[in-house]
All heavy atoms as an XYZ file, in Angstrom:
766
protein
N       0.850     -1.177      0.004
C       0.004      0.003      0.001
C       0.895      1.215     -0.010
O       1.781      1.371      0.826
C      -0.893     -0.036      1.235
C      -1.763      1.157      1.367
S      -2.829      0.921      2.808
C      -4.242      1.786      2.227
N       0.672      2.114     -0.910
C       1.529      3.285     -1.048
C       0.754      4.538     -0.652
O      -0.290      4.838     -1.192
C       2.005      3.386     -2.477
C       3.101      4.377     -2.675
C       3.635      4.325     -4.089
C       4.767      5.284     -4.240
N       5.402      5.220     -5.515
N       1.283      5.244      0.327
C       0.705      6.495      0.768
C       1.815      7.518      0.875
O       2.814      7.277      1.560
C       0.017      6.342      2.143
C      -1.045      5.261      2.130
C      -0.534      7.654      2.633
C      -2.286      5.586      1.363
N       1.690      8.638      0.196
C       2.690      9.710      0.270
C       4.104      9.175      0.028
O       5.017      9.433      0.788
C       2.616     10.443      1.624
C       1.323     11.159      1.857
C       1.358     11.876      3.169
C       0.018     12.496      3.442
N      -0.044     13.136      4.750
N       4.270      8.401     -0.989
C       5.565      7.822     -1.370
C       6.176      6.955     -0.272
O       7.380      6.806     -0.174
C       6.551      8.931     -1.751
O       6.084      9.674     -2.821
N       5.349      6.372      0.568
C       5.836      5.553      1.647
C       5.012      4.281      1.728
O       3.792      4.320      1.659
C       5.765      6.324      2.971
C       6.216      5.536      4.155
C       6.050      6.326      5.421
C       6.286      5.445      6.622
N       5.841      6.044      7.843
N       5.665      3.161      1.890
C       4.970      1.908      2.062
C       4.814      1.628      3.557
O       5.711      1.895      4.341
C       5.756      0.754      1.412
C       5.755      0.820     -0.080
C       6.776      1.398     -0.782
C       4.703      0.242     -0.775
C       6.763      1.475     -2.166
C       4.668      0.282     -2.166
C       5.699      0.896     -2.836
O       5.686      0.947     -4.206
N       3.686      1.063      3.915
C       3.470      0.672      5.302
C       4.265     -0.597      5.575
O       4.283     -1.521      4.762
C       2.005      0.396      5.583
C       1.162      1.613      5.770
C       0.164      1.948      4.861
C       1.359      2.450      6.864
C      -0.627      3.073      5.050
C       0.590      3.586      7.046
C      -0.399      3.882      6.142
O      -1.174      4.989      6.339
N       4.861     -0.654      6.732
C       5.505     -1.897      7.171
C       4.455     -2.798      7.791
O       3.378     -2.331      8.177
C       6.598     -1.607      8.227
O       5.967     -1.117      9.423
C       7.625     -0.606      7.707
N       4.739     -4.077      7.910
C       3.767     -4.970      8.573
C       3.423     -4.494      9.981
O       2.265     -4.577     10.399
C       4.503     -6.317      8.588
C       5.420     -6.244      7.423
C       5.852     -4.822      7.354
N       4.380     -3.996     10.731
C       4.115     -3.499     12.085
C       3.155     -2.322     12.059
O       2.271     -2.199     12.908
C       5.423     -3.091     12.794
C       6.278     -4.262     13.153
C       5.659     -5.081     14.262
C       6.546     -6.238     14.625
N       5.833     -7.265     15.356
N       3.321     -1.432     11.087
C       2.403     -0.291     10.972
C       0.998     -0.764     10.613
O       0.008     -0.240     11.139
C       2.932      0.692      9.915
C       4.168      1.423     10.348
C       4.785      2.238      9.207
O       4.863      1.763      8.077
N       5.236      3.439      9.516
N       0.911     -1.742      9.719
C      -0.394     -2.294      9.367
C      -1.063     -2.933     10.582
O      -2.260     -2.754     10.797
C      -0.261     -3.330      8.250
C       0.107     -2.801      6.855
C       0.421     -3.948      5.918
C      -1.011     -1.944      6.300
N      -0.277     -3.663     11.360
C      -0.809     -4.276     12.577
C      -1.339     -3.228     13.554
O      -2.407     -3.394     14.153
C       0.269     -5.127     13.258
C       0.622     -6.380     12.518
C       1.852     -7.079     13.048
O       2.595     -6.485     13.874
O       2.130     -8.214     12.609
N      -0.586     -2.130     13.705
C      -1.000     -1.072     14.611
C      -2.281     -0.411     14.119
O      -3.226     -0.213     14.901
C       0.101     -0.024     14.773
C      -0.203      1.049     15.786
C       0.940      2.044     15.999
N       1.728      2.372     14.828
C       1.371      3.269     13.903
N       0.233      3.918     13.995
N       2.150      3.504     12.858
N      -2.348     -0.108     12.832
C      -3.549      0.497     12.264
C      -4.769     -0.402     12.430
O      -5.858      0.041     12.763
C      -3.342      0.842     10.789
C      -2.395      1.982     10.493
C      -2.068      2.031      9.006
C      -2.995      3.296     10.954
N      -4.565     -1.693     12.196
C      -5.660     -2.652     12.334
C      -6.118     -2.763     13.781
O      -7.313     -2.803     14.060
C      -5.239     -4.017     11.789
C      -6.305     -5.057     11.883
C      -7.482     -4.945     11.162
C      -6.154     -6.167     12.707
C      -8.481     -5.909     11.263
C      -7.114     -7.129     12.813
C      -8.303     -7.003     12.070
N      -5.157     -2.787     14.712
C      -5.487     -2.891     16.127
C      -6.301     -1.682     16.597
O      -7.165     -1.795     17.465
C      -4.227     -3.022     16.971
N      -6.048     -0.523     15.989
C      -6.774      0.697     16.354
C      -8.187      0.685     15.820
O      -9.077      1.306     16.408
C      -6.038      1.920     15.820
C      -4.724      2.207     16.522
C      -3.908      3.303     15.852
O      -4.382      3.910     14.848
O      -2.781      3.540     16.312
N      -8.417     -0.009     14.684
C      -9.739      0.001     14.059
C      -9.899     -1.265     13.226
O      -9.400     -1.344     12.105
C      -9.904      1.243     13.186
C     -11.249      1.329     12.492
O     -12.156      0.543     12.838
O     -11.390      2.188     11.619
N     -10.614     -2.244     13.793
C     -10.805     -3.521     13.112
C     -11.580     -3.406     11.791
O     -11.506     -4.265     10.946
C     -11.499     -4.536     14.006
C     -10.661     -5.035     15.148
C     -11.235     -5.352     16.359
C      -9.300     -5.205     15.022
C     -10.488     -5.822     17.415
C      -8.518     -5.671     16.074
C      -9.119     -5.982     17.265
N     -12.326     -2.313     11.616
C     -13.079     -2.136     10.378
C     -12.284     -1.393      9.326
O     -12.784     -1.116      8.243
C     -14.385     -1.390     10.648
O     -14.134     -0.061     11.047
N     -11.046     -1.064      9.631
C     -10.199     -0.336      8.678
C     -10.099     -1.118      7.356
O      -9.933     -2.340      7.364
C      -8.819     -0.131      9.271
O      -7.932      0.366      8.290
N     -10.153     -0.435      6.245
C     -10.056     -1.124      4.953
C      -8.670     -1.701      4.675
O      -8.478     -2.347      3.649
C     -10.419     -0.033      3.946
C     -10.188      1.245      4.616
C     -10.399      1.015      6.073
N      -7.722     -1.517      5.579
C      -6.386     -2.101      5.374
C      -6.329     -3.558      5.811
O      -5.340     -4.235      5.542
C      -5.289     -1.293      6.109
C      -5.509     -1.229      7.610
C      -5.146      0.083      5.517
C      -4.750     -2.261      8.352
N      -7.389     -4.069      6.458
C      -7.285     -5.428      6.988
C      -6.995     -6.496      5.917
O      -6.235     -7.439      6.192
C      -8.487     -5.800      7.866
C      -9.727     -6.277      7.143
C      -9.866     -7.604      6.817
C     -10.719     -5.407      6.830
C     -11.020     -8.059      6.175
C     -11.863     -5.831      6.194
C     -12.016     -7.165      5.861
N      -7.524     -6.399      4.692
C      -7.155     -7.408      3.689
C      -5.660     -7.353      3.328
O      -5.066     -8.383      2.990
C      -8.015     -7.072      2.488
C      -9.133     -6.257      3.015
C      -8.568     -5.510      4.169
N      -5.071     -6.177      3.384
C      -3.641     -6.040      3.074
C      -2.803     -6.740      4.129
O      -1.884     -7.499      3.804
C      -3.251     -4.559      2.946
C      -4.040     -3.914      1.806
C      -1.749     -4.396      2.749
C      -3.965     -2.396      1.772
N      -3.170     -6.532      5.401
C      -2.462     -7.204      6.486
C      -2.676     -8.719      6.392
O      -1.724     -9.505      6.538
C      -2.940     -6.688      7.830
C      -2.335     -7.339      9.076
C      -0.815     -7.194      9.099
C      -2.973     -6.753     10.332
N      -3.887     -9.131      6.161
C      -4.179    -10.582      6.041
C      -3.429    -11.197      4.897
O      -2.895    -12.297      5.008
C      -5.687    -10.791      5.882
N      -3.327    -10.485      3.761
C      -2.602    -11.015      2.615
C      -1.115    -11.088      2.919
O      -0.435    -12.024      2.459
C      -2.872    -10.154      1.382
C      -2.521    -10.889      0.104
O      -2.980    -12.027     -0.073
O      -1.790    -10.300     -0.724
N      -0.603    -10.142      3.686
C       0.803    -10.208      4.118
C       1.031    -11.506      4.895
O       1.973    -12.248      4.631
C       1.176     -8.995      4.970
C       2.501     -9.159      5.666
C       3.696     -8.980      4.978
C       2.548     -9.573      6.988
C       4.915     -9.188      5.593
C       3.761     -9.780      7.617
C       4.937     -9.571      6.929
O       6.139     -9.793      7.536
N       0.178    -11.771      5.880
C       0.286    -13.004      6.663
C       0.151    -14.245      5.774
O       0.891    -15.213      5.924
C      -0.768    -13.064      7.772
C      -0.517    -12.138      8.929
C      -1.571    -11.457      9.519
C       0.750    -11.953      9.469
C      -1.361    -10.610     10.602
C       0.959    -11.105     10.557
C      -0.098    -10.435     11.116
O       0.109     -9.625     12.185
N      -0.809    -14.184      4.853
C      -1.014    -15.327      3.947
C       0.249    -15.601      3.144
O       0.695    -16.751      3.051
C      -2.190    -15.046      3.008
C      -2.469    -16.209      2.078
C      -3.333    -17.211      2.490
C      -1.895    -16.282      0.827
C      -3.571    -18.299      1.656
C      -2.155    -17.356     -0.006
C      -3.012    -18.357      0.412
N       0.844    -14.577      2.586
C       2.058    -14.743      1.779
C       3.264    -15.182      2.602
O       4.214    -15.731      2.061
C       2.377    -13.464      1.010
C       1.361    -13.198     -0.069
O       0.824    -14.119     -0.673
N       1.099    -11.944     -0.325
N       3.194    -14.961      3.912
C       4.249    -15.416      4.831
C       3.901    -16.799      5.393
O       4.550    -17.255      6.354
C       4.429    -14.410      5.952
N       2.913    -17.455      4.831
C       2.453    -18.785      5.247
C       1.945    -18.812      6.698
O       2.004    -19.857      7.342
C       3.544    -19.849      5.055
O       3.876    -19.940      3.675
N       1.464    -17.689      7.161
C       0.869    -17.610      8.489
C      -0.659    -17.592      8.326
O      -1.324    -16.594      8.551
C       1.357    -16.352      9.234
C       2.856    -16.387      9.488
C       3.350    -15.109     10.158
O       2.690    -14.084     10.128
N       4.516    -15.197     10.768
N      -1.170    -18.750      7.929
C      -2.557    -18.847      7.520
C      -3.552    -18.613      8.652
O      -4.603    -18.004      8.442
C      -2.825    -20.205      6.840
C      -1.879    -20.478      5.712
C      -1.073    -21.602      5.715
C      -1.760    -19.596      4.647
C      -0.189    -21.845      4.675
C      -0.879    -19.818      3.604
C      -0.086    -20.959      3.625
N      -3.222    -19.058      9.843
C      -4.136    -18.846     10.975
C      -4.238    -17.373     11.328
O      -5.323    -16.887     11.625
C      -3.698    -19.676     12.181
C      -3.828    -21.168     11.942
C      -4.169    -21.898     13.211
C      -4.216    -23.392     12.969
N      -5.457    -23.857     12.435
N      -3.112    -16.662     11.277
C      -3.141    -15.212     11.547
C      -3.963    -14.499     10.445
O      -4.738    -13.615     10.737
C      -1.732    -14.628     11.591
C      -1.042    -14.779     12.880
C       0.273    -14.000     12.860
C       0.947    -14.018     14.186
N       2.196    -13.216     14.179
N      -3.738    -14.915      9.210
C      -4.461    -14.292      8.081
C      -5.973    -14.530      8.262
O      -6.772    -13.614      8.065
C      -3.987    -14.869      6.758
N      -6.339    -15.729      8.650
C      -7.755    -16.048      8.838
C      -8.341    -15.218      9.976
O      -9.432    -14.679      9.851
C      -7.906    -17.537      9.136
C      -9.350    -17.974      9.288
C      -9.489    -19.473      9.460
O      -8.615    -20.253      9.069
N     -10.594    -19.878     10.049
N      -7.619    -15.097     11.073
C      -8.115    -14.320     12.212
C      -8.299    -12.856     11.860
O      -9.311    -12.245     12.200
C      -7.127    -14.463     13.393
C      -7.594    -13.808     14.644
C      -8.804    -14.534     15.221
C      -9.171    -13.959     16.557
N     -10.399    -14.514     17.077
N      -7.344    -12.271     11.138
C      -7.451    -10.881     10.707
C      -8.681    -10.694      9.815
O      -9.449     -9.762      9.984
C      -6.163    -10.411     10.011
C      -6.381     -9.074      9.298
C      -5.018    -10.298     11.001
N      -8.877    -11.623      8.880
C     -10.036    -11.527      7.993
C     -11.340    -11.649      8.783
O     -12.272    -10.886      8.531
C      -9.979    -12.644      6.929
S      -8.796    -12.327      5.640
N     -11.397    -12.581      9.677
C     -12.627    -12.758     10.457
C     -12.944    -11.531     11.284
O     -14.091    -11.082     11.310
C     -12.528    -14.013     11.339
C     -12.564    -15.292     10.530
C     -12.214    -16.533     11.321
O     -11.466    -16.481     12.292
N     -12.729    -17.675     10.883
N     -11.933    -10.962     11.940
C     -12.168     -9.737     12.731
C     -12.571     -8.573     11.813
O     -13.501     -7.822     12.113
C     -10.919     -9.364     13.524
C     -10.608    -10.175     14.746
C      -9.221     -9.847     15.284
C     -11.666     -9.933     15.813
N     -11.852     -8.423     10.714
C     -12.179     -7.354      9.784
C     -13.568     -7.480      9.201
O     -14.304     -6.495      9.090
N     -13.954     -8.701      8.845
C     -15.267     -8.926      8.238
C     -16.408     -8.811      9.251
O     -17.516     -8.499      8.854
C     -15.291    -10.268      7.513
C     -14.459    -10.328      6.240
C     -14.317    -11.747      5.737
C     -15.037     -9.416      5.173
N     -16.116     -9.032     10.517
C     -17.157     -8.783     11.554
C     -17.535     -7.323     11.578
O     -18.665     -6.989     11.901
C     -16.617     -9.191     12.941
C     -16.602    -10.665     13.182
C     -16.015    -11.028     14.529
O     -15.849    -10.127     15.394
O     -15.693    -12.227     14.731
N     -16.578     -6.465     11.230
C     -16.808     -5.021     11.280
C     -17.043     -4.403      9.905
O     -17.487     -3.257      9.827
C     -15.614     -4.351     11.953
C     -15.492     -4.747     13.398
O     -16.232     -4.281     14.231
N     -14.585     -5.664     13.695
N     -16.713     -5.111      8.872
C     -16.884     -4.606      7.496
C     -17.239     -5.804      6.600
O     -16.445     -6.240      5.782
C     -15.586     -3.920      7.036
O     -15.737     -3.382      5.748
N     -18.446     -6.306      6.793
C     -18.853     -7.581      6.180
C     -18.913     -7.566      4.660
O     -18.888     -8.622      4.040
C     -20.189     -8.034      6.761
O     -21.179     -7.066      6.462
N     -18.995     -6.408      4.045
C     -19.121     -6.340      2.591
C     -17.783     -6.180      1.874
O     -17.750     -5.945      0.669
C     -20.040     -5.172      2.204
C     -21.453     -5.422      2.671
O     -21.928     -6.549      2.686
N     -22.129     -4.358      3.070
N     -16.679     -6.318      2.583
C     -15.369     -6.147      1.968
C     -15.027     -7.419      1.171
O     -14.678     -8.457      1.721
C     -14.317     -5.896      3.047
C     -12.978     -5.504      2.492
O     -12.448     -6.232      1.642
N     -12.433     -4.405      2.954
N     -15.164     -7.329     -0.146
C     -14.952     -8.504     -1.015
C     -13.503     -8.945     -1.024
O     -13.213    -10.135     -1.147
C     -15.430     -8.200     -2.438
C     -16.930     -7.930     -2.591
C     -17.263     -7.636     -4.046
C     -17.756     -9.099     -2.077
N     -12.582     -8.013     -0.899
C     -11.172     -8.374     -0.881
C     -10.847     -9.180      0.377
O     -10.145    -10.185      0.324
C     -10.277     -7.130     -0.956
O     -10.635     -6.357     -2.110
C      -8.804     -7.502     -1.041
N     -11.386     -8.759      1.496
C     -11.222     -9.509      2.741
C     -11.827    -10.899      2.629
O     -11.262    -11.882      3.126
N     -12.984    -10.992      1.992
C     -13.627    -12.286      1.793
C     -12.757    -13.190      0.904
O     -12.661    -14.386      1.156
C     -15.010    -12.119      1.169
C     -16.010    -11.443      2.093
C     -17.332    -11.166      1.395
O     -17.666    -11.791      0.398
N     -18.084    -10.255      1.951
N     -12.134    -12.599     -0.096
C     -11.269    -13.386     -0.980
C     -10.058    -13.938     -0.237
O      -9.716    -15.118     -0.366
C     -10.816    -12.541     -2.183
C      -9.866    -13.280     -3.060
C     -10.293    -14.334     -3.868
C      -8.502    -12.958     -3.080
C      -9.417    -15.037     -4.647
C      -7.620    -13.654     -3.864
C      -8.068    -14.687     -4.647
O      -7.193    -15.407     -5.434
N      -9.425    -13.111      0.568
C      -8.255    -13.571      1.342
C      -8.696    -14.674      2.320
O      -8.009    -15.673      2.496
C      -7.558    -12.417      2.066
C      -6.387    -12.941      2.917
C      -7.045    -11.372      1.074
N      -9.870    -14.491      2.932
C     -10.379    -15.522      3.843
C     -10.619    -16.829      3.095
O     -10.276    -17.911      3.571
C     -11.680    -15.053      4.520
C     -12.315    -16.024      5.505
C     -11.328    -16.382      6.629
C     -13.593    -15.435      6.057
N     -11.148    -16.749      1.886
C     -11.360    -17.954      1.068
C     -10.033    -18.659      0.799
O      -9.948    -19.891      0.847
C     -12.079    -17.598     -0.233
N      -8.986    -17.867      0.518
C      -7.665    -18.479      0.279
C      -7.165    -19.208      1.534
O      -6.579    -20.269      1.418
C      -6.639    -17.408     -0.124
C      -6.884    -16.799     -1.481
C      -5.736    -15.974     -2.033
C      -5.037    -15.052     -1.086
N      -3.957    -14.263     -1.738
N      -7.412    -18.631      2.713
C      -6.970    -19.297      3.935
C      -7.755    -20.591      4.154
O      -7.191    -21.584      4.610
C      -7.099    -18.403      5.194
O      -8.460    -18.145      5.491
C      -6.331    -17.114      5.041
N      -9.038    -20.570      3.801
C      -9.845    -21.799      3.918
C      -9.279    -22.890      3.018
O      -9.196    -24.056      3.416
C     -11.301    -21.527      3.550
C     -12.099    -20.800      4.606
C     -13.204    -20.052      4.252
C     -11.765    -20.848      5.969
C     -13.982    -19.390      5.198
C     -12.521    -20.191      6.918
C     -13.611    -19.465      6.532
O     -14.372    -18.814      7.490
N      -8.871    -22.525      1.838
C      -8.288    -23.510      0.910
C      -7.014    -24.112      1.496
O      -6.825    -25.328      1.465
C      -8.026    -22.879     -0.480
C      -9.365    -22.594     -1.174
C      -7.141    -23.785     -1.327
C      -9.240    -21.744     -2.418
N      -6.184    -23.277      2.079
C      -4.929    -23.759      2.659
C      -5.174    -24.650      3.884
O      -4.330    -25.471      4.229
C      -4.012    -22.595      3.042
C      -3.567    -21.775      1.838
S      -2.842    -22.747      0.490
C      -1.361    -23.327      1.263
N      -6.341    -24.491      4.518
C      -6.692    -25.305      5.668
C      -7.667    -26.433      5.322
O      -8.320    -26.985      6.191
C      -7.290    -24.425      6.783
C      -6.224    -23.555      7.401
O      -5.168    -24.014      7.773
N      -6.520    -22.248      7.509
N      -7.747    -26.740      4.009
C      -8.592    -27.837      3.494
C     -10.075    -27.654      3.830
O     -10.785    -28.647      3.981
C      -8.082    -29.196      3.995
C      -6.695    -29.509      3.460
O      -6.405    -29.220      2.314
N      -5.862    -30.068      4.294
N     -10.533    -26.439      3.908
C     -11.949    -26.155      4.138
C     -12.553    -25.689      2.811
O     -12.928    -24.538      2.643
C     -12.126    -25.103      5.223
C     -11.604    -25.566      6.582
C     -11.733    -24.480      7.611
C     -11.191    -24.964      8.949
N     -11.231    -23.912      9.966
N     -12.592    -26.628      1.866
C     -12.950    -26.294      0.498
C     -14.391    -25.820      0.334
O     -14.658    -24.943     -0.479
C     -12.643    -27.480     -0.425
C     -11.195    -27.864     -0.417
C     -10.808    -29.075      0.123
C     -10.238    -27.019     -0.913
C      -9.460    -29.440      0.142
C      -8.886    -27.365     -0.905
C      -8.499    -28.580     -0.360
N     -15.316    -26.387      1.062
C     -16.710    -25.989      0.941
C     -16.922    -24.545      1.423
O     -17.664    -23.773      0.807
C     -17.624    -26.948      1.667
C     -17.701    -28.373      1.092
C     -18.586    -29.252      1.960
C     -18.190    -28.346     -0.345
N     -16.269    -24.190      2.525
C     -16.356    -22.791      3.006
C     -15.748    -21.834      1.993
O     -16.287    -20.772      1.728
C     -15.622    -22.652      4.343
C     -16.355    -23.200      5.509
C     -15.589    -22.883      6.810
C     -16.412    -23.218      8.017
N     -15.763    -22.768      9.260
N     -14.614    -22.239      1.411
C     -13.958    -21.412      0.401
C     -14.839    -21.239     -0.825
O     -15.015    -20.138     -1.331
C     -12.601    -22.001      0.003
N     -15.432    -22.346     -1.268
C     -16.311    -22.299     -2.452
C     -17.488    -21.392     -2.207
O     -17.864    -20.578     -3.086
C     -16.776    -23.690     -2.805
C     -17.672    -23.738     -4.027
C     -18.192    -25.122     -4.343
O     -18.108    -26.031     -3.487
O     -18.679    -25.302     -5.459
N     -18.086    -21.478     -1.035
C     -19.244    -20.634     -0.708
C     -18.860    -19.144     -0.754
O     -19.584    -18.339     -1.332
C     -19.768    -21.009      0.688
C     -20.996    -20.238      1.097
C     -21.481    -20.699      2.464
C     -22.652    -19.833      2.917
N     -23.137    -20.229      4.247
N     -17.716    -18.808     -0.166
C     -17.259    -17.413     -0.185
C     -16.964    -16.939     -1.608
O     -17.326    -15.824     -1.994
C     -16.010    -17.244      0.664
C     -16.196    -16.820      2.086
C     -14.840    -16.731      2.814
C     -16.903    -15.493      2.185
N     -16.284    -17.774     -2.375
C     -15.931    -17.388     -3.743
C     -17.186    -17.189     -4.605
O     -17.255    -16.239     -5.396
C     -14.991    -18.424     -4.368
C     -13.606    -18.475     -3.732
C     -12.821    -19.696     -4.230
C     -12.833    -17.204     -3.983
N     -18.177    -18.044     -4.431
C     -19.435    -17.873     -5.168
C     -20.131    -16.556     -4.751
O     -20.675    -15.866     -5.591
C     -20.381    -19.049     -4.926
C     -19.980    -20.278     -5.680
C     -20.949    -21.430     -5.417
C     -20.580    -22.657     -6.213
N     -21.536    -23.761     -5.990
N     -20.068    -16.254     -3.463
C     -20.647    -15.000     -2.974
C     -19.944    -13.787     -3.602
O     -20.601    -12.844     -4.055
C     -20.531    -14.948     -1.444
C     -20.972    -13.663     -0.847
N     -22.293    -13.341     -0.683
C     -20.266    -12.593     -0.388
C     -22.377    -12.136     -0.143
N     -21.166    -11.664      0.047
N     -18.609    -13.845     -3.651
C     -17.831    -12.746     -4.250
C     -18.228    -12.565     -5.712
O     -18.498    -11.437     -6.171
C     -16.323    -13.016     -4.120
C     -15.913    -12.982     -2.650
C     -15.510    -12.020     -4.933
C     -14.545    -13.569     -2.377
N     -18.284    -13.655     -6.455
C     -18.611    -13.588     -7.881
C     -20.039    -13.090     -8.098
O     -20.309    -12.392     -9.069
C     -18.364    -14.954     -8.557
C     -18.883    -14.977     -9.979
C     -16.877    -15.273     -8.526
N     -20.954    -13.422     -7.187
C     -22.333    -12.941     -7.347
C     -22.418    -11.428     -7.248
O     -23.305    -10.821     -7.823
C     -23.249    -13.608     -6.299
O     -23.017    -13.066     -5.022
N     -21.486    -10.805     -6.523
C     -21.469     -9.355     -6.423
C     -20.548     -8.694     -7.434
O     -20.695     -7.508     -7.724
C     -21.035     -8.919     -5.003
C     -22.131     -9.049     -4.002
C     -22.224    -10.197     -3.225
C     -23.081     -8.052     -3.857
C     -23.245    -10.323     -2.296
C     -24.094     -8.196     -2.943
C     -24.175     -9.334     -2.161
N     -19.583     -9.448     -7.961
C     -18.615     -8.884     -8.890
C     -18.266     -9.941     -9.944
O     -17.298    -10.675     -9.782
C     -17.370     -8.410     -8.124
C     -16.342     -7.780     -9.016
O     -16.609     -7.513    -10.216
O     -15.224     -7.507     -8.519
N     -19.086     -9.998    -10.978
C     -18.898    -11.005    -12.029
C     -17.584    -10.837    -12.803
O     -17.146    -11.743    -13.467
C     -20.064    -11.009    -13.025
C     -21.364    -11.515    -12.440
C     -22.134    -10.435    -11.715
O     -21.920     -9.244    -11.913
N     -23.041    -10.829    -10.844
N     -16.992     -9.674    -12.716
C     -15.731     -9.420    -13.440
C     -14.504     -9.788    -12.607
O     -13.394     -9.590    -13.034
C     -15.645     -7.981    -13.900
O     -15.601     -7.118    -12.780
N     -14.697    -10.323    -11.398
C     -13.589    -10.708    -10.536
C     -13.029    -12.049    -11.017
O     -13.415    -13.112    -10.522
C     -14.040    -10.785     -9.072
C     -12.896    -10.942     -8.112
O     -11.880    -11.543     -8.450
N     -13.070    -10.422     -6.922
N     -12.129    -11.991    -11.969
C     -11.603    -13.210    -12.587
C     -10.774    -14.016    -11.598
O     -10.659    -15.234    -11.780
C     -10.756    -12.873    -13.820
O      -9.698    -11.975    -13.453
C     -11.601    -12.233    -14.906
N     -10.199    -13.400    -10.604
C      -9.405    -14.143     -9.621
C     -10.306    -15.026     -8.799
O      -9.999    -16.211     -8.548
C      -8.597    -13.180     -8.733
C      -7.804    -13.927     -7.684
C      -7.661    -12.340     -9.573
N     -11.434    -14.512     -8.359
C     -12.386    -15.315     -7.583
C     -13.025    -16.424     -8.429
O     -13.333    -17.487     -7.921
C     -13.464    -14.422     -6.981
N     -13.227    -16.120     -9.708
C     -13.829    -17.115    -10.594
C     -12.894    -18.289    -10.726
O     -13.235    -19.420    -10.629
C     -14.143    -16.549    -11.986
C     -15.279    -15.517    -11.848
C     -14.513    -17.604    -12.984
C     -15.557    -14.703    -13.107
């Protein structure tokens, strides 16, 4: 995420998220954890973020990816179908 020619560090993202669980940065933090193979942390961040911002499709997508990594394929499929129903042009979710 680029703001004023500066990238947020993971620690800064964690602090921002801790201050406001509904912050739109939660999918970025969750994706950071996902890419670092910290799937449980990524899932927890998504779940907290989605409790406060349930319509965030990016957060739902990252959560679906964590479900796949944890062999919860039916939960992942349900989320991905939900995402596509709201955004038919989301080729990644398709």
